[in-house]
C-alpha positions in Angstrom: -18.5 -24.9 3.1 -16.2 -22.2 1.8 -12.4 -22.5 2.0 -11.4 -20.7 5.2 -7.9 -20.1 3.8 -9.3 -17.6 1.2 -8.3 -14.7 3.4 -4.7 -15.4 2.3 -5.8 -14.1 -1.1 -6.2 -10.5 0.1 -3.9 -8.0 -1.5 -2.1 -7.1 1.7 -1.8 -8.3 5.3 -3.5 -6.6 8.2 -0.2 -4.9 9.1 0.5 -3.8 5.6 -3.1 -2.5 5.4 -2.4 -0.2 8.4 0.8 1.0 6.8 -0.9 1.9 3.5 -3.8 3.6 5.1 -1.5 5.5 7.5 0.6 6.8 4.6 -2.6 7.8 2.7 -3.9 9.6 5.9 -0.6 11.4 6.4 -0.5 12.5 2.8 -4.1 13.8 3.0 -3.5 15.4 6.4 -0.1 17.0 6.1 1.0 16.6 2.5 3.9 14.2 3.2 4.8 11.0 4.9 8.1 9.7 6.2 9.0 6.4 7.9 9.2 8.3 11.3 5.7 9.7 10.8 4.3 6.3 10.0 6.0 4.8 13.0 4.7 7.5 15.3 1.2 7.2 14.0 1.1 3.4 14.4 3.0 3.4 17.7 5.7 1.1 16.5 9.5 1.4 15.8 10.9 2.9 12.6 12.6 -0.5 12.1 9.3 -2.3 12.0 7.9 0.2 9.6 11.0 -0.2 7.4 10.6 -3.9 7.2 7.0 -3.7 6.1 7.7 -0.9 3.7 10.4 -2.9 2.0 7.8 -5.5 0.9 5.3 -2.8 -0.1 8.0 -1.1 -2.2 9.0 -4.3 -3.9 5.3 -4.9 -4.8 5.1 -1.4 -6.2 2.6 -0.1 -3.7 4.8 2.4 -1.9 7.3 4.8 -3.5 10.1 6.6 -1.6 11.8 9.6 -3.2 15.3 10.9 -2.8 14.2 13.0 0.3 12.8 9.9 2.0 9.2 11.0 1.5 6.8 8.2 1.0 3.9 8.1 -1.5 1.6 5.4 -2.8 1.4 4.1 -6.3 -2.0 4.2 -8.1 -2.6 0.6 -6.9 -1.4 1.5 -3.4 -3.9 4.4 -3.3 -6.7 2.1 -4.5 -6.0 -0.5 -1.9 -5.7 2.1 0.9 -8.9 3.8 0.0 -10.7 0.5 -0.3 -9.6 -0.6 3.1 -10.6 2.8 4.6 -14.0 2.7 2.9 -14.6 -0.9 4.2 -13.6 0.3 7.8 -16.1 3.2 7.6 -18.9 1.0 6.3 -18.3 -1.7 8.9 -18.1 0.8 11.7 -21.4 2.4 10.6 -23.1 -1.0 10.3 -21.9 -2.0 13.8 -22.5 1.4 15.5 -25.6 2.7 13.8 -27.5 -0.4 12.8 -26.5 -2.8 15.6 -25.9 -0.2 18.3 -22.4 -1.4 19.2 -20.5 1.2 21.2 -18.1 3.4 19.2 -14.9 1.9 20.7 -16.0 -1.7 20.1 -17.3 -0.9 16.6 -14.0 0.7 15.7 -11.9 -2.2 17.1 -14.1 -4.8 15.4 -14.1 -2.9 12.1 -10.3 -2.8 12.2 -10.2 -6.6 12.6 -12.3 -7.3 9.5 -11.7 -4.3 7.2 -9.1 -6.1 5.1 -10.7 -9.5 5.3 -14.2 -8.9 3.7 -14.6 -9.0 0.0 -15.3 -6.0 -2.2 -18.7 -7.6 -3.0 -19.6 -7.7 0.7 -18.4 -4.2 1.2 -20.6 -3.0 -1.7 -23.6 -4.9 -0.3 -23.0 -3.3 3.1 -22.9 0.1 1.5 -26.1 -0.6 -0.4 -27.8 -1.7 2.8 -26.7 1.4 4.6 -27.9 3.6 1.7 -31.2 1.8 1.8 -31.5 2.4 5.5 -30.8 6.1 5.0 -33.6 6.3 2.6 -36.2 4.6 4.8 -34.9 5.8 8.2 -38.0 8.0 8.7 -40.2 4.9 8.5 -41.4 4.3 12.1 -41.2 0.4 11.7 -37.5 0.6 10.8 -36.8 3.1 13.5 -38.4 0.7 16.0 -36.4 -2.2 14.7 -33.1 -0.3 14.8 -33.9 0.9 18.4 -34.5 -2.8 19.4 -31.3 -3.9 17.8 -29.4 -1.1 19.6 -30.9 -2.1 23.0 -29.9 -5.7 22.4 -26.3 -4.7 21.5 -26.0 -2.3 24.5 -26.8 -5.2 26.9 -23.4 -6.8 27.6 -24.0 -10.6 27.6 -22.6 -12.6 30.5 -21.4 -15.2 28.1 -21.5 -15.6 24.4 -23.6 -16.9 22.8 -26.7 -16.0 24.7 -29.7 -18.5 24.6 -31.7 -16.4 22.0 -28.6 -15.9 19.8 -27.7 -19.6 19.9 -31.3 -20.7 19.1 -31.4 -18.3 16.2 -28.0 -19.5 14.9 -29.3 -23.1 15.0 -32.5 -22.2 13.1 -30.5 -20.2 10.5 -28.0 -23.1 10.1 -30.8 -25.5 9.2 -32.0 -23.2 6.3 -30.3 -22.8 2.9 -30.2 -19.4 1.2 -33.6 -20.0 -0.4 -35.1 -20.5 3.1 -35.7 -24.2 2.7 -35.1 -26.5 5.7 -31.9 -28.5 5.5 -31.6 -32.1 6.9 -30.3 -32.1 10.5 
């Protein structure tokens, strides 16, 4: 079993990730970012933003000029773009492959965007690219439609019987598909 504490090794916290991606979005959208802009966009106080930005500045991820305009260092840009890319990929996986409604896909993607590894994000991207290439195949179309119907049905309680039974079967197999002792 993997170490569940590994998430602590991520480059930034969930909150810091939102600050970095917001600064990047503001820079792309309006050409500048200030503490007040970040606070307004995130729906939090300027004081809360200032506290988070202090740590990000100390780590060299955020830079503030003499006019109080914020920018990101090269490493800050790389982290922000990586998080944004992960969010987009996860949302697409949830929405387009699993049929999860837009709002739920967006919320769930936000929860995991900074927790998944770059390796998993690349694999997700590769999977989605592969689906794009074969999306005209009627068997895949039928499979995707079935998955989307299942996702659209709101379970009365989780896990449903089929999902629980599948999980138990999957748990008994190792990555090579060989049965594990119970």
